[in-house]
C-alpha positions as CSV (number, residue, x, y, z in Angstrom):
1,M,51.7,-36.8,115.1
2,G,54.6,-39.0,114.1
3,E,55.8,-38.5,110.5
4,I,54.2,-35.2,109.9
5,R,56.0,-33.6,112.8
6,N,59.4,-34.6,111.2
7,F,59.0,-32.2,108.3
8,K,61.8,-29.7,108.1
9,S,62.3,-26.9,105.7
10,G,65.7,-26.4,104.1
11,S,67.3,-29.3,106.0
12,H,68.6,-32.8,105.2
13,D,65.1,-34.1,106.0
14,E,63.8,-32.7,102.7
15,P,64.1,-34.9,99.6
16,P,67.4,-34.6,97.7
17,S,67.3,-31.9,95.1
18,S,67.4,-32.8,91.5
19,G,67.1,-29.4,89.9
20,R,64.4,-26.9,90.7
21,M,61.7,-28.3,93.0
22,P,58.0,-27.6,92.2
23,R,56.6,-25.2,94.7
24,R,53.1,-23.8,95.3
25,L,51.2,-21.6,97.7
26,A,48.8,-23.7,99.6
27,A,46.5,-23.8,102.6
28,I,47.7,-26.8,104.7
29,I,45.5,-28.7,107.2
30,V,47.3,-30.9,109.7
31,G,45.0,-33.1,111.9
32,D,46.0,-35.3,114.8
33,I,44.0,-37.5,117.2
34,A,44.2,-36.4,120.8
35,S,45.2,-39.1,123.4
36,Y,45.8,-41.6,120.6
37,S,48.2,-43.7,122.6
38,R,45.8,-44.1,125.4
39,L,43.0,-45.1,123.1
40,M,45.2,-47.7,121.4
41,Q,46.3,-49.1,124.8
42,A,42.7,-49.5,125.9
43,D,41.4,-51.1,122.6
44,E,44.0,-51.4,119.9
45,E,41.9,-53.2,117.2
46,G,38.7,-51.3,118.0
47,T,40.5,-47.9,117.8
48,H,42.2,-48.8,114.6
49,V,38.9,-49.8,112.9
50,R,37.2,-46.7,114.2
51,V,39.9,-44.4,113.0
52,K,40.0,-46.0,109.5
53,R,36.2,-45.6,109.3
54,I,36.4,-41.9,110.2
55,E,39.1,-41.4,107.5
56,R,37.0,-43.2,104.9
57,D,33.6,-41.9,105.7
58,L,34.3,-38.3,106.9
59,I,37.8,-37.0,106.4
60,E,38.5,-38.1,102.9
61,P,35.0,-37.1,101.5
62,S,35.1,-33.7,103.3
63,I,38.5,-32.9,101.7
64,V,37.3,-33.9,98.2
65,E,34.0,-31.9,98.7
66,H,36.0,-28.8,99.6
67,H,38.3,-29.2,96.6
68,G,41.4,-30.2,98.5
69,S,43.9,-33.1,98.2
70,L,44.7,-35.6,100.9
71,V,48.5,-35.9,100.9
72,K,48.8,-38.7,103.5
73,T,47.4,-40.3,106.6
74,T,49.7,-41.4,109.4
75,G,47.7,-43.7,111.6
76,D,46.9,-41.0,114.1
77,G,46.4,-38.1,111.8
78,F,46.3,-36.7,108.3
79,I,47.7,-33.8,106.1
80,A,45.8,-32.1,103.2
81,V,46.5,-29.2,101.0
82,F,44.0,-26.7,99.4
83,D,44.2,-24.0,96.8
84,S,41.6,-22.0,98.8
85,P,42.1,-21.0,102.5
86,V,38.3,-20.5,102.7
87,E,37.7,-24.1,101.6
88,A,40.5,-25.4,104.0
89,V,38.8,-23.7,107.0
90,R,35.3,-24.8,105.9
91,C,36.6,-28.4,105.6
92,S,38.1,-28.2,109.1
93,I,34.8,-27.0,110.6
94,V,32.8,-29.7,108.8
95,I,35.1,-32.4,110.1
96,Q,35.0,-31.2,113.7
97,Q,31.2,-30.6,113.7
98,N,30.6,-34.1,112.3
99,L,32.8,-35.6,114.9
100,I,30.7,-34.0,117.6
101,G,27.7,-35.9,116.4
102,R,29.7,-39.2,116.1
103,N,31.0,-38.8,119.7
104,A,27.7,-37.7,121.3
105,S,26.7,-41.2,122.5
106,L,30.1,-42.3,123.6
107,P,31.7,-41.8,127.0
108,K,34.4,-39.1,127.1
109,E,37.3,-41.5,127.5
110,S,36.3,-43.4,124.3
111,R,35.8,-40.4,122.0
112,I,38.1,-39.9,119.0
113,E,38.8,-36.2,118.9
114,Y,41.1,-34.4,116.4
115,R,43.2,-31.3,116.9
116,I,43.4,-29.4,113.6
117,G,45.9,-26.7,112.6
118,V,45.6,-24.7,109.4
119,N,48.3,-22.5,107.8
120,L,49.1,-20.7,104.5
121,G,52.5,-21.2,103.1
122,D,54.8,-21.8,100.1
123,V,55.5,-25.5,100.1
124,I,57.0,-28.3,98.0
125,V,54.3,-30.7,97.1
126,E,55.1,-34.2,95.8
127,P,52.6,-37.0,95.0
128,D,52.8,-38.6,98.4
129,D,54.3,-35.9,100.7
130,V,54.7,-32.2,101.3
131,Y,57.6,-30.2,102.7
132,G,58.5,-26.8,104.0
133,D,58.1,-24.2,106.7
134,G,54.4,-23.9,105.8
135,V,53.9,-27.5,106.9
136,N,56.0,-27.1,110.0
137,I,53.9,-24.1,111.2
138,A,50.6,-26.0,110.5
139,T,52.0,-28.9,112.6
140,R,53.0,-26.6,115.5
141,I,49.6,-24.9,115.4
142,E,47.9,-28.3,115.5
143,G,50.0,-29.2,118.5
144,I,48.8,-26.1,120.4
145,A,45.1,-26.7,119.5
146,E,42.7,-28.2,122.0
147,P,40.8,-31.5,121.1
148,G,37.8,-30.8,118.9
149,Q,39.1,-27.3,118.0
150,V,40.4,-25.6,114.8
151,Y,43.3,-23.2,115.2
152,I,44.6,-21.1,112.3
153,S,47.6,-18.9,111.6
154,G,47.4,-15.2,111.1
155,A,48.1,-15.7,107.4
156,I,45.0,-17.8,107.0
157,Y,42.9,-15.4,109.2
158,E,43.8,-12.5,106.9
159,Q,42.5,-14.4,103.9
160,I,39.2,-15.6,105.4
161,K,38.1,-13.0,108.0
162,H,35.6,-11.4,105.7
163,K,34.6,-14.6,103.8
164,V,33.9,-17.3,106.4
165,V,31.5,-15.9,109.0
166,C,32.8,-17.4,112.2
167,G,34.0,-16.2,115.6
168,Y,37.7,-15.8,115.8
169,E,39.5,-15.6,119.2
170,S,43.0,-14.3,118.9
171,L,45.5,-16.3,121.0
172,G,48.3,-13.8,120.4
173,D,51.8,-14.5,119.0
174,R,53.3,-17.8,119.9
175,K,56.9,-18.9,119.6
176,V,56.9,-22.3,117.9
177,K,59.7,-24.9,117.6
178,N,62.2,-24.5,114.7
179,I,60.4,-21.3,113.4
180,T,62.4,-18.1,113.7
181,D,59.5,-15.6,113.9
182,P,56.5,-15.8,116.3
183,V,53.3,-17.0,114.7
184,R,50.0,-15.3,115.4
185,I,47.3,-17.9,116.1
186,Y,43.5,-17.7,116.2
187,R,40.9,-20.2,117.5
188,V,38.0,-20.7,115.1
189,L,34.5,-20.7,116.5
190,P,31.7,-21.7,113.9
191,D,29.2,-19.4,115.8
192,A,30.2,-15.8,115.2
193,D,28.9,-14.8,118.6
194,A,30.8,-17.5,120.5
195,V,33.8,-15.3,121.4
196,G,31.7,-13.0,123.6
197,R,29.9,-15.9,125.1
198,T,33.1,-17.7,125.9
199,R,34.5,-14.7,127.7
200,G,31.1,-14.1,129.4
201,R,31.0,-17.7,130.6
202,R,34.4,-17.3,132.2
203,E,33.4,-14.1,134.0
204,N,30.0,-15.5,135.0
205,T,31.6,-18.6,136.4
206,L,33.9,-16.6,138.6
207,L,31.1,-14.4,139.8
208,F,28.9,-17.4,140.5
209,L,31.5,-19.1,142.6
210,L,32.2,-15.9,144.5
211,A,28.4,-15.4,145.1
212,L,28.0,-19.0,146.2
213,T,30.8,-18.7,148.7
214,L,29.4,-15.5,150.2
215,L,25.9,-17.2,150.3
216,V,27.3,-20.2,152.2
217,I,29.1,-18.0,154.7
218,A,26.0,-15.8,155.2
219,S,23.7,-18.8,155.7
220,G,26.0,-20.2,158.3
221,V,26.1,-16.9,160.3
222,L,22.3,-16.6,160.1
223,W,21.8,-20.2,161.2
224,Y,24.0,-19.6,164.2
225,L,22.4,-16.4,165.2
226,L,18.7,-17.2,164.6
227,V,17.9,-20.9,164.2
228,Q,20.2,-22.4,166.9
229,P,18.7,-20.4,169.9
230,R,15.1,-21.4,168.8
231,L,16.1,-25.1,168.6
232,G,17.4,-24.8,172.2
233,E,14.1,-23.2,173.4
234,Q,12.0,-25.9,171.6
235,A,14.0,-28.7,173.2
236,A,13.4,-27.2,176.7
237,A,9.6,-26.5,176.2
238,P,6.9,-29.2,177.0
239,P,5.3,-30.8,173.9
240,T,2.0,-29.3,172.7
241,P,-1.0,-31.5,171.6
242,A,-1.4,-31.9,167.8
243,P,-4.6,-30.6,166.3
244,A,-7.2,-33.3,165.3
245,A,-7.0,-34.5,161.8
246,S,-10.8,-34.0,161.2
247,S,-10.5,-30.2,161.9
248,T,-7.9,-29.9,159.2
249,S,-10.0,-31.7,156.6
250,Q,-13.1,-29.6,157.6
251,S,-11.1,-26.4,157.0
252,V,-10.2,-27.5,153.5
253,Q,-13.7,-28.5,152.6
254,A,-15.2,-25.3,154.0
255,E,-13.7,-23.2,151.1
256,P,-14.2,-25.0,147.8
257,G,-13.2,-21.9,145.9
258,S,-9.9,-21.4,147.7
259,S,-6.4,-21.5,146.1
260,T,-6.3,-25.3,146.7
261,Q,-8.8,-25.7,143.9
262,A,-6.9,-23.3,141.5
263,P,-5.7,-25.9,139.0
264,Q,-9.4,-26.8,138.3
265,T,-10.5,-23.3,137.8
266,A,-7.6,-22.0,135.6
267,P,-8.9,-20.9,132.1
268,A,-8.1,-23.0,129.1
269,A,-5.2,-21.9,126.9
270,S,-6.3,-20.0,123.8
271,P,-5.3,-21.3,120.4
272,S,-2.6,-18.5,120.0
273,T,-0.9,-19.6,123.2
274,A,-1.2,-23.3,122.8
275,A,1.7,-23.4,120.3
276,A,4.0,-21.3,122.4
277,P,6.8,-23.0,124.5
278,A,5.5,-23.7,128.0
279,S,7.5,-22.7,131.0
280,A,6.8,-25.9,132.8
281,P,6.7,-29.5,131.5
282,S,3.3,-30.6,130.2
283,P,2.1,-33.4,128.0
284,A,3.0,-32.6,124.3
285,P,-0.2,-31.8,122.4
286,S,-0.9,-33.8,119.3
287,Q,-0.4,-31.9,116.0
288,S,-4.1,-32.0,115.3
289,T,-4.8,-29.9,118.4
290,V,-2.0,-27.3,118.0
291,A,-2.9,-24.1,116.2
292,V,-0.1,-23.5,113.7
293,Q,0.2,-20.0,112.3
294,E,1.2,-20.6,108.7
295,P,3.8,-18.3,107.0
296,D,2.5,-15.5,104.7
297,M,2.6,-16.9,101.2
298,V,2.6,-15.2,97.8
299,A,1.1,-16.9,94.8
300,I,3.4,-17.0,91.7
301,R,1.7,-17.4,88.4
302,G,4.6,-19.2,86.7
303,G,6.1,-18.6,83.3
304,S,9.4,-18.9,81.4
305,F,12.7,-17.1,82.1
306,A,16.5,-17.2,81.4
307,M,18.1,-18.8,84.5
308,G,21.7,-18.0,85.4
309,S,24.3,-15.4,84.3
310,N,27.7,-15.1,82.8
311,D,29.0,-13.3,86.0
312,D,30.4,-16.5,87.5
313,P,31.3,-20.0,86.2
314,T,28.8,-21.7,88.6
315,E,26.0,-19.7,87.1
316,R,26.6,-20.9,83.5
317,P,25.3,-21.8,81.1
318,V,22.3,-19.4,81.0
319,H,19.4,-21.6,80.1
320,Q,15.6,-21.3,79.6
321,V,13.4,-22.7,82.3
322,A,9.6,-23.1,82.5
323,I,8.1,-22.6,86.0
324,K,4.7,-24.0,87.0
325,P,2.4,-21.9,89.3
326,F,3.4,-22.2,93.0
327,A,3.5,-20.2,96.2
328,I,6.5,-19.1,98.1
329,G,7.0,-17.5,101.5
330,K,6.7,-13.7,101.6
331,Y,9.5,-13.6,104.1
332,P,12.2,-16.1,105.3
333,V,11.0,-18.3,108.1
334,T,11.2,-16.3,111.4
335,V,12.4,-17.2,114.9
336,R,8.8,-17.2,116.1
337,E,7.7,-19.6,113.3
338,W,10.6,-21.9,113.8
339,N,10.0,-22.0,117.6
340,E,6.5,-23.2,117.0
341,C,8.0,-26.3,115.4
342,A,10.5,-26.6,118.3
343,A,7.7,-26.3,120.9
344,A,5.9,-29.2,119.1
345,K,9.1,-31.2,119.5
346,A,9.4,-31.5,115.7
347,C,12.4,-29.3,115.3
348,S,15.7,-30.1,117.0
349,F,16.6,-26.8,118.7
350,T,15.0,-23.6,120.0
351,A,16.2,-20.6,118.1
352,I,17.3,-17.4,119.9
353,G,16.9,-13.8,118.8
354,K,14.0,-11.5,118.1
355,E,10.8,-13.2,117.1
356,D,10.5,-11.2,113.8
357,A,14.1,-11.8,112.7
358,P,14.9,-14.7,110.3
359,V,15.9,-17.9,111.9
360,T,19.6,-18.6,111.5
361,N,22.2,-21.3,112.1
362,V,20.0,-23.8,110.3
363,S,21.3,-26.8,108.3
364,W,19.6,-28.0,105.1
365,A,18.4,-31.0,107.1
366,D,16.9,-28.7,109.7
367,A,15.0,-26.7,107.0
368,Q,13.6,-30.0,105.6
369,Q,12.6,-30.9,109.2
370,Y,10.6,-27.7,109.5
371,A,8.9,-28.0,106.1
372,G,7.9,-31.6,106.9
373,W,6.4,-30.6,110.2
374,L,4.5,-27.7,108.6
375,A,3.1,-30.0,105.9
376,Q,2.0,-32.5,108.4
377,A,0.5,-30.0,110.8
378,T,-1.5,-28.1,108.1
379,K,-2.2,-31.0,105.7
380,K,-0.7,-28.9,102.9
381,P,2.2,-29.7,100.7
382,Y,4.8,-27.3,102.2
383,R,8.4,-27.9,101.0
384,L,11.6,-26.1,100.2
385,P,11.5,-24.2,96.8
386,S,13.6,-25.5,94.0
387,E,16.6,-23.5,92.9
388,A,14.8,-22.5,89.7
389,E,11.6,-21.4,91.5
390,W,13.7,-19.4,94.0
391,E,15.5,-17.5,91.2
392,Y,12.4,-16.9,89.2
393,A,10.7,-15.5,92.3
394,A,13.7,-13.4,93.2
395,R,13.9,-11.8,89.8
396,G,10.3,-10.7,90.0
397,G,9.9,-10.7,86.3
398,T,13.2,-8.8,85.6
399,Q,16.4,-9.9,83.9
400,T,18.7,-7.2,85.3
401,K,21.7,-7.8,87.6
402,Y,19.5,-7.0,90.6
403,W,15.8,-7.0,90.6
404,W,15.7,-3.2,90.8
405,G,18.3,-2.6,88.1
406,D,21.9,-3.1,87.1
407,K,23.5,-0.9,89.8
408,L,23.5,-1.3,93.5
409,Q,21.2,1.1,95.4
410,P,21.3,1.7,99.1
411,G,18.4,0.5,101.2
412,M,17.3,-2.2,98.9
413,A,18.8,-5.2,100.6
414,G,20.6,-6.3,103.8
415,C,24.2,-6.9,103.0
416,K,27.7,-5.7,104.1
417,D,28.0,-2.9,101.5
418,C,24.3,-2.3,100.7
419,G,24.0,0.8,102.9
420,D,23.9,1.8,106.5
421,V,22.9,-1.6,107.9
422,A,24.2,-3.0,111.2
423,A,26.3,-6.1,110.4
424,E,26.1,-7.8,113.8
425,Q,22.8,-9.6,113.0
426,P,20.2,-9.7,110.2
427,A,17.5,-7.1,110.2
428,K,13.9,-8.2,110.9
429,V,12.1,-9.7,108.0
430,G,10.5,-7.1,105.7
431,S,12.9,-4.3,106.6
432,F,13.6,-3.5,102.9
433,K,11.5,-2.9,99.8
434,P,9.7,-5.9,98.2
435,N,10.5,-7.0,94.7
436,P,7.9,-6.7,91.9
437,F,6.3,-10.0,93.0
438,G,5.8,-8.6,96.6
439,L,8.5,-10.8,98.1
440,Y,10.9,-9.5,100.8
441,D,14.6,-10.3,101.4
442,M,15.1,-12.2,98.2
443,G,18.7,-11.1,98.3
444,G,20.6,-10.3,101.5
445,G,19.4,-10.9,105.0
446,V,20.1,-14.6,105.3
447,D,21.5,-17.3,103.0
448,Q,18.5,-19.4,102.0
449,W,18.5,-23.2,101.5
450,V,16.7,-24.6,98.4
451,A,15.8,-28.2,97.7
452,D,18.5,-28.9,95.0
453,C,21.7,-30.9,95.4
454,W,24.8,-28.9,94.7
455,H,26.1,-28.9,91.1
456,R,29.1,-26.8,90.2
457,T,27.5,-25.6,86.9
458,Y,24.1,-25.8,85.2
459,Q,25.3,-28.3,82.6
460,G,22.5,-30.8,82.4
461,A,20.1,-28.9,84.7
462,P,16.4,-29.6,84.4
463,S,14.3,-27.1,82.3
464,D,11.0,-27.7,84.0
465,G,11.7,-25.9,87.3
466,S,12.0,-29.0,89.4
467,A,14.6,-29.6,92.0
468,W,17.8,-31.1,90.7
469,A,18.8,-34.2,92.5
470,G,21.8,-36.5,92.1
471,A,25.5,-35.5,91.9
472,D,26.9,-34.2,95.2
473,C,23.9,-34.6,97.6
474,S,26.2,-34.3,100.6
475,S,25.9,-30.6,99.8
476,H,22.9,-28.5,98.9
477,V,22.3,-25.1,97.2
478,L,22.1,-21.8,99.0
479,R,20.7,-18.6,97.5
480,S,20.3,-14.9,98.5
481,G,23.6,-14.1,100.2
482,S,23.5,-12.8,103.8
483,W,24.0,-9.6,105.8
484,K,27.6,-10.6,106.2
485,N,28.3,-10.9,102.5
486,D,29.0,-8.1,99.9
487,A,26.6,-7.0,97.2
488,R,27.7,-9.5,94.5
489,Y,26.0,-12.2,96.6
490,V,22.7,-10.3,96.5
491,R,22.3,-10.9,92.7
492,P,19.3,-13.2,92.0
493,S,21.6,-15.5,90.0
494,N,24.2,-15.9,92.7
495,R,24.5,-19.5,94.0
496,D,26.6,-21.5,96.4
497,G,26.7,-24.9,98.0
498,Y,27.3,-26.0,101.5
499,D,27.3,-29.2,103.6
500,T,23.8,-30.7,104.1
501,N,24.0,-31.5,107.8
502,V,26.1,-28.6,109.1
503,R,24.7,-25.5,110.7
504,Y,26.1,-22.1,109.9
505,P,25.4,-18.7,111.5
506,T,24.2,-17.0,108.3
507,H,22.0,-19.8,106.9
508,G,18.2,-19.7,106.9
509,F,15.4,-20.5,104.5
510,R,11.9,-19.9,103.3
511,V,9.2,-22.4,102.3
512,A,7.2,-23.1,99.1
513,L,3.8,-24.6,98.5
514,G,2.4,-26.6,95.6
515,P,2.0,-26.5,92.7
């Protein structure tokens, strides 16, 4: 990657010392464009313009949004530092997933793909450069990474393994240039189940090829033993007269109720099955003819409450909010409900999993897509709840740390340390007790998108319960915490922000209605 690869620690390549050098522990991202020389050779000016646009529109904003600092760009790559390993890895995932979308319509040979390496190390940071073994290791990890992938060191993995819900595939210890000790490396997979699927695909591919080979051999043997002798007999036999065409047509007309008329006698689909995905292609029904099963909704009377807490800086200041009457989903949106939208070609993917489980791996834009489809299909004003509406409903009229009290109680919510709950996937909706408003899973289960843009504090927040727009609308607010998080995320006041257009394995949502 040119300049970045020349960093050396403790050598003459470092800046000359003039007293004690400022050092800091930092998460370092090193990114490099795969096949950059080939791209430049094919279209020098066009490639340069595209790279600069990606840096301006994607890489630099993503680094800022995740509270990092861009140290430098080098034509074919970049280097950035972060105080938080979690934010460094999140930023790397966002960059790679957004590049997938940018590259989707391009031929493979024209795609700009980055390799990204992330490491945690003690480094010397200057205004326009960074030095040290931590940078060297990040650079070597990037060099090992495949195009479009994020590889991290063991030091980063130990910091984020219980905080960023991803799949991690260990690539073992690698000896890297100019570094004495081997470095443990992991490949990051945004989907937590992807490791098993990756291994399964390899095994299934080998089994498929073996089965295909055996099938070809067996078909050849059968053809030789059975078909070839019959062909020889037919060639030697005299031709037989063909039956008259009229007799064939008479035989068809003689049985009007036979299987040849089956498509005309098949029963019409019932309303309950009309919205289900069909196994064979058929003309898409208009939304006016599709029976949509609306989510169970709970009417909330409205009122005034103290929003926020002093437990975290993002939840301050505590402020009084007036909520108008509205309705909110009794449960998070389920796989079955989401797939009705997918079957109507109004949602962009078909969800997998049990039908009564909450839908996951949903971006904020996906959630908006579903709410818009539901509103159009039912002619009712469905939408995402505002952040204030969500917290008011989650508290259920209480002001305690959790809706059931100030201490964690087992069996009340689905989270990592909330009791004996399997952590591989979220429990089906309604598996835990409802809060005083009769709402289920308003804490734990899945992270839930709300309508508001992300603001780091409540300074200047609206007091009328409406959604808060403006500020950083490239990120939106998440509530509830998930089955992968610990109990502090289950608190009704807990809040977080995440990238608007990026899907994540623990993210879901519920809908609101009115007022």
